[in-house]
Jmol script that loads the backbone (N, CA, C; Angstrom):
load data "model"
ATOM      1  N   UNK A   1     144.476-137.590  83.511  1.00  0.00           N
ATOM      2  CA  UNK A   1     143.822-136.879  82.381  1.00  0.00           C
ATOM      3  C   UNK A   1     144.702-135.709  81.955  1.00  0.00           C
ATOM      4  N   UNK A   2     144.920-135.589  80.682  1.00  0.00           N
ATOM      5  CA  UNK A   2     145.824-134.528  80.243  1.00  0.00           C
ATOM      6  C   UNK A   2     145.108-133.175  80.326  1.00  0.00           C
ATOM      7  N   UNK A   3     145.852-132.097  80.579  1.00  0.00           N
ATOM      8  CA  UNK A   3     145.251-130.793  80.903  1.00  0.00           C
ATOM      9  C   UNK A   3     144.331-130.246  79.820  1.00  0.00           C
ATOM     10  N   UNK A   4     144.651-130.531  78.557  1.00  0.00           N
ATOM     11  CA  UNK A   4     143.823-129.964  77.493  1.00  0.00           C
ATOM     12  C   UNK A   4     142.429-130.570  77.526  1.00  0.00           C
ATOM     13  N   UNK A   5     142.375-131.869  77.722  1.00  0.00           N
ATOM     14  CA  UNK A   5     141.071-132.525  77.810  1.00  0.00           C
ATOM     15  C   UNK A   5     140.283-131.980  79.006  1.00  0.00           C
ATOM     16  N   UNK A   6     140.970-131.812  80.116  1.00  0.00           N
ATOM     17  CA  UNK A   6     140.344-131.241  81.311  1.00  0.00           C
ATOM     18  C   UNK A   6     139.761-129.859  81.000  1.00  0.00           C
ATOM     19  N   UNK A   7     140.572-129.042  80.338  1.00  0.00           N
ATOM     20  CA  UNK A   7     140.151-127.689  79.968  1.00  0.00           C
ATOM     21  C   UNK A   7     138.910-127.738  79.085  1.00  0.00           C
ATOM     22  N   UNK A   8     138.931-128.621  78.075  1.00  0.00           N
ATOM     23  CA  UNK A   8     137.783-128.733  77.165  1.00  0.00           C
ATOM     24  C   UNK A   8     136.522-129.108  77.935  1.00  0.00           C
ATOM     25  N   UNK A   9     136.688-130.063  78.855  1.00  0.00           N
ATOM     26  CA  UNK A   9     135.534-130.492  79.635  1.00  0.00           C
ATOM     27  C   UNK A   9     134.962-129.326  80.431  1.00  0.00           C
ATOM     28  N   UNK A  10     135.870-128.553  81.063  1.00  0.00           N
ATOM     29  CA  UNK A  10     135.406-127.404  81.850  1.00  0.00           C
ATOM     30  C   UNK A  10     134.722-126.375  80.965  1.00  0.00           C
ATOM     31  N   UNK A  11     135.269-126.138  79.773  1.00  0.00           N
ATOM     32  CA  UNK A  11     134.658-125.162  78.880  1.00  0.00           C
ATOM     33  C   UNK A  11     133.260-125.629  78.477  1.00  0.00           C
ATOM     34  N   UNK A  12     133.110-126.939  78.201  1.00  0.00           N
ATOM     35  CA  UNK A  12     131.775-127.457  77.875  1.00  0.00           C
ATOM     36  C   UNK A  12     130.805-127.182  79.013  1.00  0.00           C
ATOM     37  N   UNK A  13     131.266-127.421  80.239  1.00  0.00           N
ATOM     38  CA  UNK A  13     130.426-127.175  81.408  1.00  0.00           C
ATOM     39  C   UNK A  13     130.005-125.707  81.462  1.00  0.00           C
ATOM     40  N   UNK A  14     130.973-124.799  81.274  1.00  0.00           N
ATOM     41  CA  UNK A  14     130.671-123.369  81.314  1.00  0.00           C
ATOM     42  C   UNK A  14     129.654-122.996  80.249  1.00  0.00           C
ATOM     43  N   UNK A  15     129.828-123.530  79.048  1.00  0.00           N
ATOM     44  CA  UNK A  15     128.907-123.190  77.970  1.00  0.00           C
ATOM     45  C   UNK A  15     127.497-123.664  78.308  1.00  0.00           C
ATOM     46  N   UNK A  16     127.398-124.875  78.856  1.00  0.00           N
ATOM     47  CA  UNK A  16     126.081-125.371  79.253  1.00  0.00           C
ATOM     48  C   UNK A  16     125.432-124.454  80.276  1.00  0.00           C
ATOM     49  N   UNK A  17     126.212-124.056  81.304  1.00  0.00           N
ATOM     50  CA  UNK A  17     125.686-123.175  82.340  1.00  0.00           C
ATOM     51  C   UNK A  17     125.199-121.865  81.729  1.00  0.00           C
ATOM     52  N   UNK A  18     126.027-121.269  80.877  1.00  0.00           N
ATOM     53  CA  UNK A  18     125.691-119.990  80.265  1.00  0.00           C
ATOM     54  C   UNK A  18     124.411-120.109  79.457  1.00  0.00           C
ATOM     55  N   UNK A  19     124.280-121.233  78.754  1.00  0.00           N
ATOM     56  CA  UNK A  19     123.095-121.432  77.930  1.00  0.00           C
ATOM     57  C   UNK A  19     121.838-121.475  78.802  1.00  0.00           C
ATOM     58  N   UNK A  20     121.901-122.234  79.885  1.00  0.00           N
ATOM     59  CA  UNK A  20     120.749-122.329  80.771  1.00  0.00           C
ATOM     60  C   UNK A  20     120.406-120.947  81.319  1.00  0.00           C
ATOM     61  N   UNK A  21     121.446-120.223  81.762  1.00  0.00           N
ATOM     62  CA  UNK A  21     121.207-118.909  82.340  1.00  0.00           C
ATOM     63  C   UNK A  21     120.616-117.966  81.304  1.00  0.00           C
ATOM     64  N   UNK A  22     121.126-118.066  80.067  1.00  0.00           N
ATOM     65  CA  UNK A  22     120.661-117.153  79.021  1.00  0.00           C
ATOM     66  C   UNK A  22     119.168-117.365  78.752  1.00  0.00           C
ATOM     67  N   UNK A  23     118.764-118.627  78.666  1.00  0.00           N
ATOM     68  CA  UNK A  23     117.350-118.890  78.395  1.00  0.00           C
ATOM     69  C   UNK A  23     116.482-118.395  79.550  1.00  0.00           C
ATOM     70  N   UNK A  24     116.993-118.507  80.775  1.00  0.00           N
ATOM     71  CA  UNK A  24     116.229-118.025  81.926  1.00  0.00           C
ATOM     72  C   UNK A  24     116.143-116.504  81.940  1.00  0.00           C
ATOM     73  N   UNK A  25     117.279-115.856  81.724  1.00  0.00           N
ATOM     74  CA  UNK A  25     117.392-114.428  82.015  1.00  0.00           C
ATOM     75  C   UNK A  25     116.945-113.542  80.868  1.00  0.00           C
ATOM     76  N   UNK A  26     116.606-114.137  79.742  1.00  0.00           N
ATOM     77  CA  UNK A  26     116.369-113.331  78.542  1.00  0.00           C
ATOM     78  C   UNK A  26     115.270-112.295  78.759  1.00  0.00           C
ATOM     79  N   UNK A  27     114.083-112.735  79.183  1.00  0.00           N
ATOM     80  CA  UNK A  27     112.955-111.813  79.349  1.00  0.00           C
ATOM     81  C   UNK A  27     113.277-110.779  80.420  1.00  0.00           C
ATOM     82  N   UNK A  28     113.808-111.227  81.540  1.00  0.00           N
ATOM     83  CA  UNK A  28     114.084-110.316  82.641  1.00  0.00           C
ATOM     84  C   UNK A  28     115.059-109.229  82.221  1.00  0.00           C
ATOM     85  N   UNK A  29     116.091-109.639  81.462  1.00  0.00           N
ATOM     86  CA  UNK A  29     117.082-108.650  81.062  1.00  0.00           C
ATOM     87  C   UNK A  29     116.428-107.548  80.246  1.00  0.00           C
ATOM     88  N   UNK A  30     115.515-107.941  79.353  1.00  0.00           N
ATOM     89  CA  UNK A  30     114.896-106.919  78.509  1.00  0.00           C
ATOM     90  C   UNK A  30     113.981-106.015  79.324  1.00  0.00           C
ATOM     91  N   UNK A  31     113.300-106.579  80.294  1.00  0.00           N
ATOM     92  CA  UNK A  31     112.500-105.736  81.180  1.00  0.00           C
ATOM     93  C   UNK A  31     113.381-104.742  81.918  1.00  0.00           C
ATOM     94  N   UNK A  32     114.510-105.252  82.422  1.00  0.00           N
ATOM     95  CA  UNK A  32     115.379-104.403  83.226  1.00  0.00           C
ATOM     96  C   UNK A  32     116.036-103.320  82.378  1.00  0.00           C
ATOM     97  N   UNK A  33     116.324-103.644  81.115  1.00  0.00           N
ATOM     98  CA  UNK A  33     117.068-102.708  80.285  1.00  0.00           C
ATOM     99  C   UNK A  33     116.179-101.645  79.644  1.00  0.00           C
ATOM    100  N   UNK A  34     114.877-101.786  79.768  1.00  0.00           N
ATOM    101  CA  UNK A  34     114.003-100.910  79.000  1.00  0.00           C
ATOM    102  C   UNK A  34     114.162 -99.447  79.403  1.00  0.00           C
ATOM    103  N   UNK A  35     114.417 -99.187  80.689  1.00  0.00           N
ATOM    104  CA  UNK A  35     114.488 -97.799  81.131  1.00  0.00           C
ATOM    105  C   UNK A  35     115.900 -97.229  81.117  1.00  0.00           C
ATOM    106  N   UNK A  36     116.852 -97.954  80.508  1.00  0.00           N
ATOM    107  CA  UNK A  36     118.190 -97.405  80.340  1.00  0.00           C
ATOM    108  C   UNK A  36     118.291 -96.728  78.984  1.00  0.00           C
ATOM    109  N   UNK A  37     119.117 -95.688  78.914  1.00  0.00           N
ATOM    110  CA  UNK A  37     119.363 -95.069  77.614  1.00  0.00           C
ATOM    111  C   UNK A  37     120.269 -95.973  76.797  1.00  0.00           C
ATOM    112  N   UNK A  38     120.298 -95.701  75.522  1.00  0.00           N
ATOM    113  CA  UNK A  38     121.102 -96.527  74.623  1.00  0.00           C
ATOM    114  C   UNK A  38     122.573 -96.473  75.014  1.00  0.00           C
ATOM    115  N   UNK A  39     123.074 -95.283  75.343  1.00  0.00           N
ATOM    116  CA  UNK A  39     124.497 -95.141  75.670  1.00  0.00           C
ATOM    117  C   UNK A  39     124.846 -95.916  76.941  1.00  0.00           C
ATOM    118  N   UNK A  40     123.986 -95.819  77.932  1.00  0.00           N
ATOM    119  CA  UNK A  40     124.218 -96.576  79.162  1.00  0.00           C
ATOM    120  C   UNK A  40     124.285 -98.065  78.868  1.00  0.00           C
ATOM    121  N   UNK A  41     123.361 -98.531  78.027  1.00  0.00           N
ATOM    122  CA  UNK A  41     123.324 -99.951  77.706  1.00  0.00           C
ATOM    123  C   UNK A  41     124.609-100.374  77.002  1.00  0.00           C
ATOM    124  N   UNK A  42     125.061 -99.553  76.056  1.00  0.00           N
ATOM    125  CA  UNK A  42     126.305 -99.870  75.353  1.00  0.00           C
ATOM    126  C   UNK A  42     127.460 -99.974  76.344  1.00  0.00           C
ATOM    127  N   UNK A  43     127.569 -98.984  77.204  1.00  0.00           N
ATOM    128  CA  UNK A  43     128.647 -98.963  78.187  1.00  0.00           C
ATOM    129  C   UNK A  43     128.599-100.220  79.060  1.00  0.00           C
ATOM    130  N   UNK A  44     127.401-100.542  79.514  1.00  0.00           N
ATOM    131  CA  UNK A  44     127.217-101.704  80.377  1.00  0.00           C
ATOM    132  C   UNK A  44     127.703-102.979  79.697  1.00  0.00           C
ATOM    133  N   UNK A  45     127.291-103.172  78.442  1.00  0.00           N
ATOM    134  CA  UNK A  45     127.677-104.394  77.738  1.00  0.00           C
ATOM    135  C   UNK A  45     129.175-104.440  77.490  1.00  0.00           C
ATOM    136  N   UNK A  46     129.776-103.274  77.175  1.00  0.00           N
ATOM    137  CA  UNK A  46     131.211-103.261  76.943  1.00  0.00           C
ATOM    138  C   UNK A  46     131.952-103.646  78.227  1.00  0.00           C
ATOM    139  N   UNK A  47     131.513-103.104  79.348  1.00  0.00           N
ATOM    140  CA  UNK A  47     132.158-103.434  80.609  1.00  0.00           C
ATOM    141  C   UNK A  47     131.994-104.920  80.930  1.00  0.00           C
ATOM    142  N   UNK A  48     130.789-105.447  80.721  1.00  0.00           N
ATOM    143  CA  UNK A  48     130.564-106.866  80.977  1.00  0.00           C
ATOM    144  C   UNK A  48     131.516-107.721  80.135  1.00  0.00           C
ATOM    145  N   UNK A  49     131.637-107.377  78.860  1.00  0.00           N
ATOM    146  CA  UNK A  49     132.488-108.164  77.966  1.00  0.00           C
ATOM    147  C   UNK A  49     133.934-108.101  78.435  1.00  0.00           C
ATOM    148  N   UNK A  50     134.384-106.899  78.787  1.00  0.00           N
ATOM    149  CA  UNK A  50     135.768-106.736  79.226  1.00  0.00           C
ATOM    150  C   UNK A  50     136.016-107.545  80.499  1.00  0.00           C
ATOM    151  N   UNK A  51     135.111-107.455  81.434  1.00  0.00           N
ATOM    152  CA  UNK A  51     135.252-108.192  82.689  1.00  0.00           C
ATOM    153  C   UNK A  51     135.337-109.690  82.414  1.00  0.00           C
ATOM    154  N   UNK A  52     134.469-110.168  81.527  1.00  0.00           N
ATOM    155  CA  UNK A  52     134.456-111.589  81.223  1.00  0.00           C
ATOM    156  C   UNK A  52     135.777-112.020  80.607  1.00  0.00           C
ATOM    157  N   UNK A  53     136.321-111.188  79.683  1.00  0.00           N
ATOM    158  CA  UNK A  53     137.595-111.537  79.054  1.00  0.00           C
ATOM    159  C   UNK A  53     138.692-111.661  80.097  1.00  0.00           C
ATOM    160  N   UNK A  54     138.802-110.676  80.998  1.00  0.00           N
ATOM    161  CA  UNK A  54     139.871-110.733  81.991  1.00  0.00           C
ATOM    162  C   UNK A  54     139.680-111.939  82.906  1.00  0.00           C
ATOM    163  N   UNK A  55     138.446-112.239  83.245  1.00  0.00           N
ATOM    164  CA  UNK A  55     138.166-113.408  84.073  1.00  0.00           C
ATOM    165  C   UNK A  55     138.671-114.681  83.397  1.00  0.00           C
ATOM    166  N   UNK A  56     138.369-114.804  82.112  1.00  0.00           N
ATOM    167  CA  UNK A  56     138.777-115.996  81.385  1.00  0.00           C
ATOM    168  C   UNK A  56     140.288-116.143  81.436  1.00  0.00           C
ATOM    169  N   UNK A  57     141.021-115.013  81.310  1.00  0.00           N
ATOM    170  CA  UNK A  57     142.475-115.111  81.304  1.00  0.00           C
ATOM    171  C   UNK A  57     142.995-115.583  82.660  1.00  0.00           C
ATOM    172  N   UNK A  58     142.418-115.061  83.728  1.00  0.00           N
ATOM    173  CA  UNK A  58     142.899-115.462  85.044  1.00  0.00           C
ATOM    174  C   UNK A  58     142.528-116.917  85.334  1.00  0.00           C
ATOM    175  N   UNK A  59     141.468-117.400  84.698  1.00  0.00           N
ATOM    176  CA  UNK A  59     141.021-118.766  84.937  1.00  0.00           C
ATOM    177  C   UNK A  59     141.911-119.783  84.218  1.00  0.00           C
ATOM    178  N   UNK A  60     142.556-119.353  83.148  1.00  0.00           N
ATOM    179  CA  UNK A  60     143.306-120.287  82.311  1.00  0.00           C
ATOM    180  C   UNK A  60     144.511-120.851  83.068  1.00  0.00           C
ATOM    181  N   UNK A  61     144.665-122.154  83.052  1.00  0.00           N
ATOM    182  CA  UNK A  61     145.684-122.787  83.882  1.00  0.00           C
ATOM    183  C   UNK A  61     146.979-123.100  83.116  1.00  0.00           C
ATOM    184  N   UNK A  62     146.917-123.240  81.813  1.00  0.00           N
ATOM    185  CA  UNK A  62     148.092-123.709  81.090  1.00  0.00           C
ATOM    186  C   UNK A  62     148.313-122.893  79.832  1.00  0.00           C
TER     187      UNK A  62
END
end "model"
wireframe off; spacefill off
backbone 0.3
color backbone group
């Protein structure tokens, strides 16, 4: 199997996982975030996004 097809398949898998998790975690996240200030929430999301980006780069094989 050529690497690009492999990569696409893995990305599809990741997207499916994320979707399932998102539907599960939606209510809980809002409950958990209610007592955070707006600035804290912004900071948290920015850090999460940055972490995810760096993770994706290290995961990339080709």
